[in-house]
Each structure stands twice: as C-alpha cells, then as structure tokens.
C-alpha positions as CSV (number, residue, x, y, z in Angstrom):
1,M,8.9,2.9,-2.1
2,L,6.8,2.4,1.1
3,H,9.6,4.0,3.1
4,R,9.9,6.9,0.7
5,L,6.1,7.5,0.7
6,R,6.0,7.6,4.5
7,V,9.0,10.0,4.7
8,L,7.3,12.3,2.1
9,L,4.0,12.2,4.1
10,L,5.8,12.9,7.3
11,V,8.0,15.7,5.9
12,G,5.0,17.3,4.2
13,T,2.9,17.2,7.3
14,A,5.8,18.6,9.4
15,L,6.3,21.5,6.9
16,Y,2.6,22.2,6.9
17,A,2.5,22.2,10.7
18,L,5.5,24.5,11.0
19,S,4.1,26.9,8.5
20,M,0.6,26.9,10.1
21,G,1.6,26.6,13.8
22,G,3.2,30.0,13.9
23,C,0.6,31.8,11.8
24,S,-2.2,33.7,13.4
25,R,-4.9,35.9,12.1
26,Q,-5.8,39.1,13.7
27,N,-9.4,40.2,13.6
28,Q,-10.6,43.5,14.8
29,N,-13.4,43.0,17.3
30,P,-15.9,45.8,16.8
31,T,-17.4,45.5,20.3
32,N,-14.1,45.8,22.0
33,Q,-12.5,48.9,20.4
34,G,-8.8,48.9,20.3
35,M,-8.5,45.2,21.3
36,T,-7.2,42.6,18.9
37,E,-8.5,39.0,18.9
38,I,-5.9,36.4,17.9
39,T,-7.2,33.1,16.5
40,Q,-5.0,30.1,15.8
41,R,-5.6,27.7,12.9
42,P,-5.7,24.0,13.9
43,V,-2.7,22.0,12.9
44,P,-3.7,18.7,11.2
45,T,-2.1,15.6,12.5
46,L,-1.0,12.5,10.6
47,S,-0.9,9.1,12.1
48,I,0.4,6.1,10.3
49,V,-1.0,2.9,11.7
50,D,1.0,-0.2,11.0
51,L,-1.4,-3.1,11.5
52,P,0.3,-6.4,12.4
53,P,0.5,-8.7,9.4
54,V,-1.9,-11.6,9.1
55,D,-1.0,-15.2,8.1
56,L,-1.3,-16.6,4.6
57,G,-4.8,-17.8,3.8
58,Q,-6.4,-15.4,6.3
59,P,-8.4,-12.5,4.8
60,S,-7.6,-8.9,5.7
61,A,-10.6,-6.6,5.4
62,K,-10.9,-2.9,5.6
63,E,-13.4,-0.4,4.2
64,G,-15.1,-2.9,1.9
65,L,-12.0,-4.5,0.4
66,V,-11.0,-8.0,1.4
67,V,-7.5,-9.1,0.4
68,T,-6.3,-12.7,0.9
69,V,-2.9,-14.1,0.0
70,F,-3.2,-17.9,-0.3
71,G,0.5,-18.7,-0.8
72,T,3.8,-17.8,-2.4
73,T,6.3,-19.7,-4.5
74,V,9.7,-18.9,-5.9
75,H,10.9,-19.6,-9.4
76,P,14.3,-19.3,-11.1
77,S,12.4,-18.5,-14.3
78,L,8.9,-18.3,-15.7
79,G,8.6,-19.8,-19.2
80,D,11.0,-17.8,-21.4
81,F,11.4,-15.1,-18.8
82,T,14.4,-15.0,-16.5
83,P,15.1,-12.5,-13.7
84,N,18.3,-10.4,-13.5
85,A,21.4,-12.2,-12.2
86,G,21.2,-12.9,-8.5
87,N,17.4,-12.6,-8.5
88,I,14.4,-15.0,-8.5
89,Y,10.7,-14.6,-9.1
90,L,8.3,-14.5,-6.1
91,V,4.8,-15.5,-7.2
92,A,1.9,-14.8,-4.9
93,D,-1.6,-16.3,-5.2
94,V,-3.9,-13.5,-4.2
95,Q,-7.6,-12.6,-4.2
96,L,-9.4,-9.3,-3.9
97,E,-13.1,-9.0,-3.0
98,N,-15.3,-6.0,-2.9
99,T,-17.9,-6.0,0.0
100,N,-18.5,-2.3,-0.4
101,Q,-21.5,-0.7,-2.2
102,D,-19.2,1.3,-4.6
103,P,-17.0,-0.2,-7.3
104,I,-13.3,-0.5,-6.3
105,A,-10.5,-0.2,-8.8
106,F,-7.5,-2.6,-8.4
107,S,-4.2,-3.3,-9.9
108,F,-1.4,-5.8,-9.5
109,L,0.9,-2.8,-9.4
110,H,-0.5,-2.0,-5.9
111,F,1.2,-5.0,-4.4
112,A,4.7,-4.9,-2.9
113,L,7.1,-6.9,-0.7
114,T,9.2,-5.3,2.0
115,D,12.1,-7.4,3.3
116,A,13.6,-7.5,6.8
117,N,16.0,-4.7,5.8
118,G,13.1,-2.4,4.8
119,K,13.8,-2.7,1.1
120,T,10.6,-2.7,-1.0
121,Y,10.1,-4.7,-4.2
122,Q,7.2,-4.0,-6.6
123,P,5.9,-5.8,-9.7
124,A,7.3,-4.7,-13.0
125,H,4.8,-3.2,-15.4
126,G,5.0,-6.2,-17.8
127,S,5.1,-8.9,-15.1
128,A,1.4,-9.7,-15.7
129,D,2.5,-11.0,-19.1
130,Y,4.6,-13.8,-17.6
131,A,2.7,-14.5,-14.3
132,P,1.4,-18.0,-14.1
133,P,-2.2,-18.1,-15.2
134,P,-4.5,-16.7,-14.2
135,A,-2.6,-13.5,-13.8
136,L,-4.1,-10.8,-11.6
137,I,-4.1,-7.6,-13.8
138,S,-6.0,-4.4,-13.2
139,G,-9.7,-3.7,-13.3
140,E,-12.8,-2.8,-11.2
141,L,-14.7,-4.9,-8.8
142,A,-18.5,-4.3,-8.3
143,K,-20.1,-5.2,-5.0
144,G,-19.6,-8.9,-4.4
145,D,-17.1,-9.4,-7.2
146,R,-13.8,-11.2,-6.7
147,A,-10.6,-11.3,-8.6
148,R,-8.0,-14.0,-8.0
149,G,-4.7,-14.5,-9.7
150,S,-0.9,-14.5,-9.6
151,V,1.3,-11.5,-8.9
152,V,5.0,-11.6,-9.8
153,L,7.8,-9.7,-8.1
154,E,11.5,-10.0,-8.9
155,I,13.6,-10.2,-5.7
156,P,17.2,-11.1,-4.7
157,T,17.8,-14.8,-4.0
158,E,19.0,-14.1,-0.5
159,V,15.5,-12.7,0.5
160,T,13.6,-15.5,2.2
161,S,10.8,-13.7,4.0
162,G,9.1,-10.3,4.2
163,I,5.8,-8.5,4.5
164,F,3.7,-8.8,1.3
165,Q,1.3,-5.8,1.1
166,Y,-1.5,-4.2,-0.9
167,V,-2.4,-0.5,-1.1
168,N,-6.0,0.5,-1.7
169,E,-5.3,3.8,-3.4
170,Q,-9.0,4.7,-3.7
171,S,-9.3,5.3,0.0
172,N,-9.0,8.7,1.5
173,A,-6.0,7.4,3.5
174,E,-3.9,4.7,2.1
175,I,-4.8,1.4,3.7
176,W,-2.2,-1.3,3.9
177,Y,-3.2,-5.0,3.8
178,R,-0.2,-6.9,5.2
179,F,0.8,-10.6,5.1
180,Q,3.8,-12.3,6.6
181,V,5.4,-14.5,4.0
182,T,8.3,-16.9,4.2
183,W,9.7,-19.2,1.6
184,K,12.9,-21.3,1.0
C-alpha cells in the first residue's frame, strides 16, 4: 500500500509536471505593440522524506502528534481467532498523543508494517474486535489527550522484522511515524 501510494503520487506529479512544463500563456503587452510576452507556470515539486525509524519506546513527534510504539509480540491465535494458514498475528502496543491546539482524528487502520522486501501489511477492519484489551480503535484526540492500546496485523510467519508506521492523514502532507521492530 505504501509503495502503491508513493508510486501514484510520483506518477501524478510527473504527469502534472509534463502537462504544465510545456504550456505557456501568451499575453499581448499593450505598451510594446506587436510583441508577445511569454509566461511560464511554475511546476510544483514533490519530495518524499523518509525519516529514519526510531527505536521502540521512543516517541516520534511531528506537527502536534506524538506516536510511541512500546513493544510488539507475535501470537499464533488471539482467543477464538486464528490467522490464515502460514500467518501469525503481530500485536503492537501503541500510544498517540495530541500536543496540537486542534483536535486530531486517529484510527488503528492508519498503522502498517513494511517488511524487508517492501511488502506492506495493514490491520483488517475487524481486527480491533480481537486485539488484546485495550484495543486502539478510532476516535479524536483533543489537545493533551492520549490514546493507548493494541493494534493487530496478520503477517506471514517468516517475517521477523520490519518498519511499523503510522500515517497522520489529517496533515496537508502525509507524515509517516516509523519504528524499527524485530521479534522472534
């Protein structure tokens, strides 16, 4: 998903730049009769900044949202729920805190894990129902509010490390909070 999103953003920006880069507008300049003034539209640039991941337990803060991943554990099942064959559940203990003036919406669905091969895993929509309590769900944080809970992802058993991340979709530009995670 992360890779697809980046590709779409880059392709969209490239198409926009190509369409705008060659376009010009001709304005007749009344003071210089017979002369044409050519103006070029500026081409927007897109830069994707991949910040280095932080360690577990270390907060990652940007634009008023502080995200901390305290730890991860793996489980062959969660209560009556079992993953698909060849998979396990990765449970992350996470906390979100709003240090901004404005309320910030959040969702467990904004978390993901990207493995060493670049494959991204996201929580299933119903995974909050079988996450160990307290489950992090969705809501809104007022200034100073915190939400802490479990987020569950189903991953292949052979994946033993990756980058656990959170996207703050309320920001003008998506902001990734990244955490290096390893388990056995």
